[in-house]
C-alpha positions as CSV (number, residue, x, y, z in Angstrom):
1,M,0.0,0.1,0.0
2,P,1.2,3.5,-0.7
3,S,0.9,4.4,3.0
4,E,3.1,1.5,4.0
5,L,5.8,2.2,1.4
6,I,5.8,6.1,2.4
7,Y,6.3,5.0,6.0
8,Q,9.4,2.8,5.2
9,L,10.7,5.5,3.0
10,K,10.4,8.1,5.6
11,R,12.7,6.3,7.9
12,P,15.9,6.9,6.1
13,Y,14.9,10.4,5.5
14,H,14.7,11.0,9.2
15,F,17.8,9.3,9.4
16,L,19.5,11.9,7.2
17,K,17.6,14.7,8.2
18,T,17.5,14.3,12.0
19,G,20.2,12.0,12.5
20,L,23.0,12.8,10.3
21,A,22.3,16.4,9.9
22,K,21.7,17.2,13.7
23,G,22.8,14.1,15.9
24,L,26.4,13.6,14.5
25,P,27.3,17.3,14.5
26,A,26.1,17.5,17.8
27,R,27.9,14.5,19.2
28,I,31.2,15.8,17.8
29,K,30.4,19.3,19.2
30,Y,30.0,17.9,22.7
31,R,32.7,15.1,22.3
32,F,30.4,12.0,22.4
33,P,29.1,12.8,25.8
34,D,26.7,9.6,25.4
35,K,29.9,7.3,25.7
36,K,30.7,8.7,29.0
37,L,27.5,8.0,30.8
38,K,25.8,4.6,31.9
39,I,22.2,5.1,30.1
40,I,19.5,3.1,31.0
41,A,16.5,3.6,28.3
42,I,13.0,2.7,29.2
43,T,10.0,2.7,26.7
44,G,6.5,1.3,26.4
45,T,2.8,2.3,25.7
46,D,2.0,3.0,29.3
47,G,4.1,3.4,32.6
48,K,7.4,4.7,31.1
49,T,7.5,8.1,32.7
50,T,6.5,6.3,36.1
51,S,9.0,3.8,35.7
52,S,11.6,6.3,34.7
53,T,11.1,8.4,37.4
54,M,10.9,5.6,40.0
55,L,14.4,4.4,38.7
56,Y,15.8,8.0,38.8
57,H,14.5,8.3,42.6
58,I,16.1,4.5,43.5
59,L,19.3,5.6,42.1
60,Q,19.2,9.0,43.7
61,E,18.4,7.5,47.0
62,S,21.2,5.1,46.8
63,G,23.8,7.9,46.3
64,K,24.3,7.7,42.6
65,K,25.0,10.6,40.7
66,V,21.9,10.5,38.3
67,A,20.0,12.5,35.6
68,L,16.6,11.9,34.1
69,I,14.9,12.9,30.7
70,S,11.4,12.1,30.6
71,T,7.8,13.5,29.7
72,V,7.8,15.4,32.7
73,G,11.0,17.2,32.1
74,A,14.6,16.8,32.4
75,Y,16.5,16.7,35.8
76,I,20.3,16.9,36.2
77,G,20.5,16.0,39.7
78,E,18.0,18.1,41.4
79,E,17.9,20.8,38.9
80,K,14.8,20.5,36.6
81,I,14.8,21.7,33.1
82,E,11.8,22.1,31.1
83,T,11.5,20.4,27.6
84,G,8.4,21.9,26.2
85,F,4.8,21.0,25.6
86,H,4.2,17.6,24.6
87,V,7.7,16.5,24.6
88,T,9.3,13.1,25.5
89,S,12.5,12.7,23.3
90,P,14.1,16.0,22.6
91,S,16.0,16.8,19.4
92,P,19.7,15.4,19.0
93,D,21.2,18.8,19.5
94,Q,19.1,19.4,22.7
95,L,19.7,15.9,23.9
96,F,23.7,15.9,23.4
97,A,23.8,19.6,25.1
98,F,21.8,18.1,28.2
99,M,24.3,15.0,28.3
100,S,27.3,17.6,28.1
101,K,25.9,19.7,31.3
102,M,25.2,16.3,32.8
103,L,29.1,15.4,32.8
104,E,29.9,19.0,33.9
105,N,27.9,18.1,36.9
106,K,29.8,14.7,37.4
107,I,26.6,12.6,36.5
108,E,27.3,9.0,36.1
109,Y,23.8,7.6,35.1
110,L,21.2,8.8,32.8
111,V,17.7,7.3,32.9
112,L,16.2,8.3,29.5
113,E,12.6,7.5,28.6
114,F,12.2,7.3,24.8
115,T,9.2,6.9,22.5
116,S,8.7,4.9,19.3
117,Q,8.3,8.2,17.2
118,G,11.6,9.5,19.0
119,A,13.2,6.1,17.9
120,Y,11.9,6.3,14.4
121,Q,12.8,9.9,13.8
122,S,16.4,9.2,14.9
123,R,16.0,11.9,17.7
124,L,18.3,9.1,19.8
125,F,20.8,8.9,17.0
126,G,24.1,7.1,18.0
127,I,22.8,6.3,21.5
128,E,23.6,2.7,22.9
129,P,22.2,2.3,26.3
130,D,23.6,-0.1,28.8
131,I,20.2,-1.2,29.7
132,A,17.0,-1.0,28.1
133,G,13.6,-1.9,29.5
134,V,10.1,-2.3,28.1
135,T,6.7,-1.8,30.3
136,N,4.5,-2.9,27.7
137,I,3.6,-2.5,24.0
138,D,-0.4,-1.9,23.4
139,Q,-2.4,-0.1,20.7
140,D,-1.4,3.4,20.3
141,H,0.3,5.9,17.6
142,F,-1.2,3.6,14.8
143,D,-2.0,6.8,12.8
144,Y,1.8,7.3,12.6
145,H,2.9,4.0,12.6
146,L,0.2,2.5,10.8
147,N,0.0,-1.0,12.7
148,Y,1.2,-2.8,15.4
149,Q,4.1,-4.5,13.9
150,N,5.6,-1.0,12.6
151,Y,5.1,0.3,16.1
152,L,6.9,-2.5,17.7
153,E,9.7,-2.4,15.4
154,A,10.1,1.4,16.1
155,K,10.7,0.7,19.8
156,A,13.0,-2.1,19.2
157,I,15.4,0.4,16.9
158,V,16.8,1.8,20.2
159,L,16.4,-1.6,22.3
160,Q,18.5,-3.6,19.7
161,R,21.4,-1.0,20.6
162,A,21.4,-2.1,24.2
163,K,23.6,-4.6,26.0
164,T,21.1,-5.9,28.4
165,V,17.3,-5.9,27.5
166,V,14.4,-6.2,30.2
167,L,11.2,-7.5,28.8
168,N,7.6,-7.9,30.2
169,E,6.8,-11.6,30.0
170,D,3.4,-10.9,30.8
171,D,2.7,-8.4,27.9
172,Q,1.5,-9.5,24.5
173,S,4.7,-7.9,22.8
174,Y,7.1,-10.4,24.7
175,Y,7.5,-13.3,22.1
176,R,7.6,-10.9,19.2
177,L,10.4,-9.1,20.9
178,K,12.1,-12.0,22.2
179,K,13.0,-13.1,18.8
180,L,14.8,-9.8,18.1
181,F,17.0,-10.6,20.8
182,P,19.2,-13.9,20.4
183,S,20.7,-15.1,23.7
184,S,24.1,-15.2,21.5
185,E,24.1,-11.2,21.2
186,Y,22.2,-10.0,23.9
187,K,21.5,-10.4,27.7
188,V,17.9,-10.6,28.1
189,L,16.0,-10.5,31.7
190,D,12.2,-10.9,32.0
191,Y,10.1,-9.9,34.7
192,S,6.5,-10.7,35.2
193,Q,3.7,-11.2,38.3
194,E,5.0,-14.7,38.7
195,I,8.6,-14.1,38.9
196,K,9.1,-13.0,42.5
197,F,11.9,-11.1,44.2
198,V,13.6,-11.6,47.5
199,G,11.4,-10.7,50.7
200,K,12.1,-7.3,51.0
201,I,11.5,-6.0,47.4
202,E,8.4,-8.2,46.8
203,K,7.0,-6.8,50.3
204,A,7.9,-3.3,49.1
205,I,6.2,-3.6,45.7
206,K,3.2,-5.0,47.5
207,E,2.9,-2.4,50.1
208,R,3.5,0.9,48.1
209,F,1.6,0.0,44.9
210,P,-1.9,-1.6,45.3
211,E,-2.3,-1.0,41.6
212,L,-1.2,-3.9,39.5
213,F,0.2,-2.0,36.7
214,N,2.4,0.2,39.1
215,Q,3.2,-3.3,40.8
216,Q,4.4,-4.0,37.0
217,N,6.4,-0.9,36.7
218,A,8.0,-1.5,40.1
219,R,9.4,-5.1,39.0
220,L,10.7,-3.5,35.8
221,V,12.8,-0.8,37.6
222,S,13.5,-3.3,40.7
223,T,15.1,-5.8,38.0
224,I,17.1,-3.1,36.3
225,A,18.3,-1.7,39.7
226,L,19.5,-5.2,40.7
227,E,21.2,-5.6,37.6
228,L,23.1,-2.3,38.1
229,G,24.4,-3.5,41.4
230,L,22.1,-2.0,44.0
231,N,21.2,-4.3,46.9
232,A,17.8,-5.3,48.2
233,D,17.7,-2.8,51.0
234,E,18.6,0.1,49.0
235,I,15.8,-0.9,46.6
236,S,13.2,-1.8,48.9
237,E,13.4,1.5,50.9
238,S,13.7,3.6,47.9
239,L,10.3,2.2,46.6
240,I,8.6,2.8,49.9
241,S,9.7,6.5,49.8
242,F,8.9,7.1,46.1
243,K,6.1,9.9,46.0
244,G,4.9,9.2,42.6
245,V,4.6,11.2,39.3
246,P,2.5,14.2,39.1
247,G,-0.5,13.5,37.0
248,R,-0.3,9.7,37.5
249,M,-2.7,8.5,39.8
250,Q,-2.5,12.0,41.4
251,F,-5.3,12.2,44.4
252,I,-6.2,15.8,45.2
253,E,-7.4,16.5,48.6
254,N,-10.9,18.1,48.9
255,K,-13.5,18.7,51.8
256,N,-16.5,17.6,49.8
257,G,-16.4,13.9,50.8
258,L,-15.2,12.8,47.3
259,K,-12.0,11.1,46.0
260,I,-10.7,12.9,43.0
261,V,-7.9,11.5,40.8
262,V,-6.0,12.8,37.8
263,D,-4.2,10.3,35.6
264,F,-2.6,10.4,32.1
265,A,-4.2,7.1,31.0
266,H,-5.1,7.6,27.4
267,T,-4.7,4.3,25.8
268,P,-7.2,1.1,25.8
269,Q,-5.0,-0.8,28.1
270,G,-4.0,2.3,30.4
271,L,-7.7,3.0,30.9
272,R,-8.6,-0.4,31.5
273,S,-5.9,-0.8,34.2
274,A,-6.5,2.4,35.8
275,L,-10.3,2.0,36.3
276,T,-9.8,-1.5,37.3
277,A,-7.2,-0.1,40.1
278,L,-9.6,2.4,41.1
279,R,-12.5,-0.2,41.4
280,S,-10.2,-2.3,43.6
281,L,-9.3,0.7,45.6
282,M,-12.9,1.6,46.4
283,K,-13.8,-1.9,47.2
284,R,-10.7,-1.8,49.7
285,D,-11.8,1.5,51.3
286,K,-15.5,0.4,51.4
287,M,-16.5,3.1,49.2
288,A,-20.3,2.5,48.1
289,G,-20.5,5.6,45.7
290,K,-20.1,5.8,41.9
291,L,-17.0,5.4,40.0
292,I,-17.3,8.6,37.6
293,A,-14.7,8.8,34.6
294,I,-13.7,11.8,32.5
295,Y,-12.1,11.4,29.2
296,G,-11.9,12.2,25.7
297,C,-9.6,10.9,22.6
298,A,-6.9,13.1,20.9
299,G,-7.6,14.7,17.6
300,L,-5.4,13.5,14.7
301,R,-4.2,10.7,16.4
302,D,-5.1,6.8,16.4
303,A,-8.8,7.2,15.5
304,A,-9.2,3.2,15.8
305,K,-8.7,3.1,19.6
306,R,-11.9,5.4,19.9
307,P,-14.4,3.0,20.3
308,M,-12.7,0.7,22.3
309,M,-12.0,3.5,24.8
310,G,-15.9,4.0,24.9
311,V,-16.5,0.4,25.4
312,I,-14.1,0.0,28.2
313,G,-15.6,3.1,30.1
314,V,-19.0,1.8,29.9
315,E,-17.8,-1.7,31.1
316,L,-15.8,-0.6,34.1
317,A,-17.3,2.9,35.4
318,D,-20.8,3.8,36.6
319,L,-20.9,7.1,34.9
320,L,-18.8,8.5,32.0
321,V,-18.5,12.3,30.6
322,F,-16.8,12.3,27.3
323,T,-15.1,15.5,26.7
324,A,-12.1,17.1,24.7
325,E,-8.6,16.0,24.7
326,D,-6.2,18.1,22.6
327,P,-8.8,17.9,19.6
328,R,-6.5,19.7,17.4
329,T,-8.2,20.4,14.0
330,E,-10.9,17.8,14.4
331,D,-14.3,18.3,15.6
332,V,-14.8,17.4,18.9
333,W,-18.3,16.2,18.6
334,S,-17.3,14.0,15.8
335,I,-14.4,12.5,18.0
336,I,-17.0,11.6,21.1
337,R,-19.4,10.1,18.3
338,Q,-16.7,7.6,17.6
339,M,-16.0,6.9,21.0
340,K,-19.7,6.0,21.5
341,E,-20.2,4.1,18.0
342,A,-19.0,0.7,19.3
343,L,-21.6,0.9,22.4
344,T,-24.6,-1.7,22.4
345,T,-25.4,-1.0,25.9
346,G,-24.6,1.5,28.5
347,H,-25.7,4.6,26.5
348,N,-27.5,5.9,29.8
349,K,-24.2,6.0,31.7
350,V,-22.7,8.5,29.1
351,L,-23.0,12.3,29.0
352,S,-21.1,14.5,26.5
353,I,-19.7,17.8,27.5
354,P,-17.0,18.9,24.8
355,D,-15.6,21.8,27.1
356,R,-13.3,20.1,29.4
357,R,-13.4,22.5,32.1
358,E,-17.3,22.4,32.1
359,A,-17.3,18.6,32.1
360,I,-15.1,18.7,35.0
361,N,-17.3,21.5,36.8
362,F,-20.4,19.7,36.1
363,A,-19.1,16.2,37.5
364,I,-17.8,17.8,40.7
365,K,-20.6,20.3,41.4
366,K,-23.7,18.4,40.0
367,L,-23.1,14.7,39.0
368,A,-21.0,13.5,42.0
369,E,-22.2,12.8,45.5
370,K,-20.3,12.2,48.8
371,G,-18.5,8.7,48.6
372,D,-18.0,8.9,45.0
373,L,-14.9,8.8,42.9
374,I,-14.0,11.0,40.2
375,A,-11.3,10.1,37.7
376,I,-9.9,12.4,35.0
377,F,-8.0,10.7,32.3
378,G,-5.8,11.7,29.3
379,K,-4.0,14.8,30.3
380,G,-2.0,13.9,33.4
381,P,0.7,16.3,34.3
382,E,0.3,18.2,30.8
383,K,0.1,22.0,31.1
384,S,-1.4,22.9,27.8
385,M,-4.0,21.6,25.3
386,C,-4.2,22.2,21.6
387,Y,-7.3,23.6,19.7
388,G,-6.7,24.0,16.1
389,T,-3.0,24.6,15.8
390,T,-2.7,26.6,19.0
391,E,-1.6,25.4,22.5
392,I,-3.3,27.0,25.3
393,E,-2.5,26.8,29.1
394,W,-4.5,23.7,30.6
395,S,-4.0,21.7,33.8
396,D,-6.5,19.3,34.9
397,E,-5.1,19.8,38.6
398,E,-5.8,23.3,38.3
399,A,-9.6,22.7,36.7
400,V,-10.3,20.7,39.6
401,L,-8.9,23.1,42.2
402,K,-10.9,26.0,40.7
403,A,-14.2,23.7,40.5
404,L,-13.7,22.9,44.2
405,K,-12.9,26.4,45.1
406,N,-16.1,27.7,43.4
C-alpha cells in the first residue's frame, strides 16, 4: 500500500535529516557525551514515565549521581530543565547538550525515557544504552506507525542497541520482541507477576503499589536496579519512599467527601488498568459510591482506539463524561461520536460535554455525591491543550482545584 511504502521511506529520510544532519554534529561538538554516561533507556505504551522517574529516584536515594529525561521534564541531579509541551524525546542537539551539562555536573547515570516516534525519527541517534527496559506495547500511535508490527519495530530500533534488555513476560509484545534478541548477542532479563523478588523487594512492591500496573512498573525498575548492582535494602527502601509522578494516579484532597484523581491514561490498556485499579481501591476502602470517569480522545491521533475507549469506560465505570482532549483540528463532537459508535449498551451512562472545564465542573458540582470517586484521564501532568493549531494553557489539576474552590 502507498501509506506503508511512504512510512518505510520516511525512516532513511529522518536518519539523514535528524540523525546525520543534527545528531552527528551535536555528538562531535559535545565530544560524544553519551559514551561517558551509563544510559538506562525505558520505553512502552503505558508506564514509561512512572518507571523512569521511579528508577531515577532509586538511584538518587542510593547515592548515585543520576539525571533523568522524560515526559515530565529533564533533571540533572536536583535541577529541573523544562523540555516543552508534549515532548518526551528532545531533538539530538538538545539531547547531547543536556548530556554535556550532565558531565559538567559529574553525572554517572542517565535514565532516558523514549518513544517510538523519537526512535523512528532518529532523535536518539548513536545512543547505545547499557540497559533498555520495556513496560508494555499496546495499541497506540497507529495513526503514525500504521500497525502494531511497525510500532513494535520502531521501539526496537533503540532496544536493539542496548547491551541488556528487560522484557515484560506478561505483555503481548513479549514473544515478538524475544525473537529480536538472540541469547548469543544480548543479555535478556524477564520480569512478570510470577517472578518473585527476595522478600524485602517483593514486600515493598505490594505495600507501596496497590495497583497491578504500578506493581509491574516496580518489577521492571527493580530488575534494572539489581542488574546495576544495587542491593535489596536500597531498592526496597527507595520504593517505599517513592512519591509518584504528578498527573499519574494523583489524588487531589478536598472537603467534599469525594475522591478525585488525575491520571495520564490515554490508551485502551492504560484506561482499563486505571479503572480496574480504582474499582479495587473503592472496594478496599469500602466506598459505596459511583466511579465517574471523565476523558476524551486526542484529535489527529489513532482513531481506531476511540470506540475501544468508549466500550472500556461503559464496562468499568458507573458514569462517563466524554469531553475534549487535544482535539487539534478535528471536531470534538465527531471524536465523541466515534467513542460511542461501538456501544451496544450503556448509553444511559454517558454524558457528552465537549468543553473540558465544563465537564470537570459539572462532574464535581452536579453529578458527584459524597462517597463517589471522580477520575479524570488523558492529560495527566500536561500544562497545555491543543485546539486547532494553538496550544493553550491547561491543567486538569488546576481545573479541579478551581471547581472545588467555587
